[in-house]
N, C-alpha and C positions, 0 to 999 in steps of 0.2 A: 818027631820031637825036636829035630834041629830047627824046623820051621817055627815051632812054638817058642823056642828060646829066642829066635830072631825077633818074634813079635814082642816078647817082653822087653828085650833091649830097645827095640824101636819105640815102644810106648814110653819107656823111661826117658829116652832122649827127647821125645816130643814134649813130655811134661817139664823137663828141665829147660827146654827152650821157651816154653810159655811162661815159666816163672822168671826167667832172666831177661826176657825181651823188654819189659817196661823199665828195667833197672839200668841196663847198659845198651849203648848204641851198637849196631853191628860192626864188627872189626873191619878195618880197611881191607884186609885180605879177601873178605867175602865179596866186596865190590869188584876187586880185581879179577875174581873168578868168573864174573858175568861175561857172556860173549860180547866181544867188541863190535860195536855198530859202526859201519863204515861212514866216513864223513860224507855229507851230501855233495853231489857234483855241482859245480858252478854252472856247467853248460846245460842249462835247461833248454827245451826245444826252441823257445822263442829267441833265446840268446844265440843259439847255434844258427838259427835262421838269419839273424842280423849279421853275424860274422860272415856267413856264406854270401849274403847279399852285398856286403861291402867289398869282399874280395872280387866278386863278379863285376861289380861296378868299376873298380879300379882296372880290372882286366880290359873292360870295354872302353874305359876312358882312354886307354892307349890307342884303341882302334879309331876313336873319334879324333884324338889329337893328331895322329899322323895323316888324317884326311883333311884337317882344317887348313884354311889358307895361310894361317900364321905359321904352321909347321911345314906343310907340304909345299906351300909357296906357288910361284908361277914360273913357267919355263923361260929360258932366254929367247928373245925374239929379235930377229934381224930385219930391218926395214931398208930395202934397196933405195939408193938415191942415184942421181945421174953420175955422181963421181965415185962414191964408195958406199958400202952397206953400213948402216948404223945398227949396232946390236946392244940390246939391254942386257943387264946381268941377271935378270930374274930375281927370285927370292926363294927362301926356304930350301928344302931338300932338292926340289926339282931344279931350282936355279943354281944352287951351289955345285951340284953334280951334273948339270947339263943333261937332264933326263928327258926322253921322249915320253909321250903319254903311255906308251906300251910299257916302258921300263918303270915308269911311275906306278902303273898298275901291278907290276911284278912285285914291287916292294910291299904293297898292301897285302899281297897274297903269300909272301914268302914264309910267314909263320906256319902255313899249312904243312910244309915239309916236316918240321919238327913235330907238329900235332899228329900227322899221319903215322910217323914212326913210333911215337911214344905212347899214344892213346891205348892201343891194344896191350902194350907192355904193362902200363900202370893198371889197367882194368884186370889183367890176369894176376898181377902181384897183389891186388887187394884181397884175393882169396887166402894169401899166405902171410902177408905182413900188415902191421897196423896201418890202416889207410891214412891216418893223420901224419905219420912219419913220411909217407909218400907225398902227401900234399906239401909238407914242410920242405922236402927236397925239391919238388917241382917249383914251388914259389921262390925258393932260393935261386934256382936257375933263371926264373923269370926276372927277378930283381937284378941279377948280374947282367942279363941280356938287355934289359931296358937301359941300364946305366951305360953299357957298352955302345948302345945305339947313339948316345950323345957324343961319343968319341970317334964315330965312324968317319972315314976320310974319302970314301968313294962309293960307287954303286954296289960293288961286291961286298965291301965290309959291312955296310948297313943291311944288305940282304942276308948275310950270315947271321947277324945279330937278330934279325926278325925271325929267322928259323928257330933260334934258341928260345925266343919268346913262346913259340908254339910248343916246345918241349915242356916248358913250365905250365902252360895252360892245360896240357894233357893230364896232369896229375889231379887236376881239380874238377874238370867237367864231368868225368865218369862217376864220381863219388858223391858229389854234393846233392844232386837230385834224388838218388835213392835214400840218403839219410833224411832229407826233408820229407819225402813221401812216407817214410817209416814213422816219423814222429809227429806229423801233423794230425790234428783231430780228424776223425773219419769224415765228418761233414764238411771239412774245409780243406781237404787235400789238394784239390785243383786250385783253390784260392791261394794256398801257400806256395804252390809251384808257380802260380801267376806272379806273386810278389817277388819270388826269386828271379824269374825271367824278365820281370819288369826292369831289372837292373841293367839289362842289355841295352835297350834303347835309351834309358836314362844315362848310362855310362857313356854311350856314344855321343849323346847330346851334350853332356858336360864336357866331353873331350873336345867337341867343336869350340865351345866357349873357352875352355882352359887352354887349348892349343892356340887359338887365335890371340888370346891375351898374352900368354907367355911368349909366344913366337914373335909378336910385334914389339913387345916391351923389352925382352931380354935376349931373344934369339931362339931358334928352334931347338938347339941342343939342350937348353935348360928345361924344356918340356919333358924330355926323357929322364933327366936327373930327378925331377920332381916326382915322376911316377915311381921310380925305384925307391925313393924315400917313403912314399905312401905304402908300398907293398912290403917293405922290410919287416915291420912288426908282425904281420900275418905269417911270413915265412918262419920267423922265430916261434910263433905260437904253434905252428904245426909240429914242432919238435918237442914241445912241452905239454901239449894237450893230452888229457887222459884218454886211454883207448875206449872207444865206444862200440856198441853192438849194432850190426847191420842185419836186416832181415835176410834169411837164406844162407847165413854163414855162421860159423861157430862163434860164440861170444869172445870178444877180445880178452885175452888173459885167462880164459877158462882152462887152457891146457898148458901146463908148465909154469903157471904163475906162482904156484906154491910148491914146486918140485925141489928136490934136493940139488945141491951144487953139481953132482955128477950128471944129473939129467939136464940141467941148464947148460953144462959144457957140451953135451951131445947136441942140444938144440942149436947152440951157437955154431957148432961145426956144420950142422945141416943147413943152417941159414947161409953160411958162406958158400956152400956147394950149390944150393938152389939159386941164390941170388946171382952168382956168377953165370949160371946157365941162362937165366931169364934175360939178363941185361947184356949178354954178349953182342946182341944185335944193335944195341944202342951205344955201347962204349964202356970200356973198363973203368972209366973214371966214376960212373954212377955207382958201381959196385963199392968203391971205397967210401963214397959219401954215405951210402946206406949203412955200412958196417960201423960208422961212427955214431949212428943214432942210438937211441935207447928205447926200451919198451917194445922192441920188435917182437911180434908174437907169431909163433909157428902153429898152424892148425893143419890137421890132416883129415882125410875122409873117414878114418877109423877112430877108435878111441885112443887113449894115451898110449896103450900098449903097442899101437901101430906106428909109433914115431920112428922106431928103428927101421921099419919097412920103408918109410918115406925117404930115408937116407940112402937106401940101396936101390931105389928106382933108377932106371936109365936116364941119362941127361935129356933125352928126347921126349920124356913123358910130359914135361911142361908144354912143349910145342904141340904134342899130340892132343892134349886136353884143350888147348886153345883152338885147334882146328875143329875138334868135336863140338865145342861151344859155338863156333862160327857157323857150322853146318846146321845146328839146331836153331840158331838165330835166323838164318836165311830161309828155313822151312816155315817160319811164321809168316804166312801170306799177308796178314793184316799189318804186321810190323813193316814188311817190305813196301806195301802200298802207302802206308803213312810216311815213310822216309822218302819215297819218290816224290810225293806231293810236297814234302818239306824241302827237298832239293830245288824244285822249281820255284817255290816261294822264296827261298834264301838267295837264289840267283838274282832276283830283283832287289831284295832288301839289302844285300851286300853291295850291289852297285849303287843303290840310293845312298847308302851311308858313306861311300867313298867319293862318288862323283857329285853328290847332291849340291854341296856348296859351290862348286865350280859351275855346274849347270845353272843354278840360280843366279849366280853372278853374271853369267853370259846372257841368259834369256831375259832376265828382268833388271839387269844392271844394279843389283843390290850392292850397296856400299858396305853392308854389314851381313854378308851371306852366312858367315859362321854363326853369328848370334841368332839370326832368323831361323836357319835350319835347325840349329840346336834347340831353340824354343819350340818349334813345331814337333820335333822328334821327342822331346822330353814330355810334352803334354800328351801327344798321341800315344807314346809308349806307356806312360803311367796309367792314363785313363783306359786305354784299350786292353792292356795286359791284365789289369785288375778286374775289369769288367768281364773279360772272357773267362777268367777263373771263377768268379762269383756266379756268373750265369750258368756255367756248366754244373756247379754244385747245386744250384736251385733246380736245374732240369733233372737232377739225379745223375751223378757221375757214372755214366756207362760209356762203353766204347762207341756204340752207334750214335748216341747223343753227341759225343765228341766230334765225330765225323760230320754230323749235321751242322754243328756250330762252325767247324773248320771251313766247310765248303760255302756256307752262306756268307759268313763274314768276309772271306777272301773274295768272293764274287762281287759283292757290293763295294768292298774296298777297292777292287780293281776299277770299277766303274768311276768312282769318285777321283781316284788318282789319275786315271786316263783323262778324265774331263778337265782336271786341274791344269794339265800341261797344254790343253787346247786354248785356254784363256790367255789373252794378251795383257789383261789387267792384273796387276800384282795382288791386289786385295782379294779378287775372285780366286786367284790361284791359292792364296793362303787358306781361305775358308774351305775350299774343296779338298785340298791336299791334306789339311788337318783332319777332316772327317775320314778321308781315305786311310790315313795313318792309324787313326783310332780303330777302324774296322780290321785292318790287316794285322795289327798288333794284338788283337783279341785272340789270335790263334796260339800264342805262346804257351799258355797253360794247357789247353786241350791237346796240342800236338805232343807235348812231352808226357802228358797223362797216358796217352795211347802207347808211347814207347815203353813206359814202365809197366803197364798192365797187360800187355800182350805176350810177355815172356815170363818164365818162371823166376822166382826171386833171385836165385843164384846167378842168373844171366843179366840182371838189371844193370850192373856197372858196365858190362860189355855192350849191352844194347844202347846205353847212353853214349859210350865212347864211339861206337860205330855210326850211330846217328849223327853225332857231331862231325866225325871225320867225313862222312858221306856228303853232308850239306855243304861242307867247305870244299872238298875235292871237286865235286860236280856242281856246286852252287856258287858261292861268292868268290872262290879262288879264280875260276876262269872268267867270271862275269866282269871283274874289274879290268883286266887287260883286254878282254874282248870288246867291252864298251869303249875302251880307249882306242883300239884299232878302228872300230866303227866310226868313232868321232873323228879320227885322223882322216878318214876317207870322206865322210859325209860333211864334216865341218859345220854341223847344225845341231846344237844341243837339244832343241825342242823335238826334232825328229828322232834323235837317239833316245830321248826319254820316253817318247810314245811307243817306240818299238820295244824298249825294255819293259815298260809297264804291261804290255799285252801278255806277257808270260804269266802274269798273275791269274789270268783266266784259265790257263792250262793247269795251274796248281789247284784251283777250285774244282775243276773237272775231275782230277785224279782223286781228291778227297771225297768227291761226291760218290765215286765208285765204292768207297769203303762203307757207305751206309748200308749197302745191299749184300755185303759179304757176311758169312757166318762168323760170329765172334765169340770168344771165350775170355772172360777176365781171369787171368791166372795169378792175380795178386796173392791169393790165399793158398795157392798150390804149394805143397811142401817141397822145399829144396833139399839140399844135402844136409843142412842143419836147420830144421824148422824152428821158427821163433814165434812164440805166441804173441799175438797182438791184442792189446786191451783197448776197449772203446773209450776209456776214461783216463788212462795213464800211459803216455808215450814211453818209448824205450829208454829215453835219456833221463826221465825223472826218477830220482831216488827219494827214499823217505828218511826223515830225521828220526831221532829217538822217540819222539811223540807220535810218530806215524803220519805226520803231515807231509805232503809232497813238496819238493823244493820248487 
């Protein structure tokens, strides 16, 4: 009977609503009771790609600038005469600080110290904290270090500043590629990665031109000041950017974003404890910087009820998890083979980028070596990197196809680059070296595609961090000073360049082995926090009230 009474009352209410609806508009309170639709995010996938590309370009602009003749300069040279030696003052960093080629090479590699120490830390912290706050912190350190480089007074002070530049870069390199791979259209993933990594040669090339112009016009110190100004807006953006979701991790803000003040207080306390543990290796000052940020999000392996458990875990748990992740990474044979080939490849490319202008000036007596090498690098980098990404997508983006493209492009690129240094004619050198650069830069998208797809989603930030650390520690970091030592002894840039270029054949051979290894694409393997991927709507896109994607 109670159910019948409810039906009568409900019928009367419906009849009353039908009678009153055409007469009066719905009250404002009714509209207020509708569920609130979140405002659409400004950071669509394409805009995020553009932001990451510009940051990457500025980062490598610094690499090109410090290698340019305008900033790096020339060493002091003493010419003996019958009565007394006449010494020139040199120019740029090398002349002002009276550096040998070996010390000059050390400056180019000093950033690796900070990168080596900080990359694993930032990759591990990405599981716990909002990645964009970490990027904001790192880019702030980068901005400070770049400006401080302009105030350096000797070899040791500028070396210390270059180390801090590496700390800033570490926060960015391990997180950008996974975000891009998550949000790129499925049929264009390698192409999007290619666009991102195209900014490496483009940035270096622009750095040659920028460093040469600023160094000769205003002095080498102003080149570093300009870089700091360019990066500052992106450092600020990292602290205000809305938390975004990464595949293999819990959604940012999904735990604790709507909790009571008591729960938030517990999370802040846990944040302080975990953050102090993680960053004790890097310095207590980073702990203070992170605690000043906002929107830092705590996530755990359990549900929300497990948050108290995370506070009671021993302080060594973070380090233990890191070593477990490292062990899992090293057991991925395809990943290891890919990185070893990448190391040999980067050994050559790193030395090219640093010593190229000086070698060109010495071999071919180029009056505008910075501009010429910058032009070759920017054309070869853009065309090669984009072509490599698009070709792999057309071939069907698989790991074996990636290795086929890596080995083939590197082998023929090595042939053209080696042949280029054999020519005595400048124009023949330019043509062959440009073709060689296009071919070797075609590897950028495929090699990073393999790094991302041979590990489970939760290991992707660490895989990118360790890949970058490895190619620098064993690649371009030792190559610059080693080529400097070789040149000091041989005193023939053509011979040094030919010996260096021959290592590209080794890289091609290592990647050729990967074609025949058993491979498994682990992109869709469930991680600790599986995230569903849509073929039509990337993770960053939100819908407006009308249902249209932003």
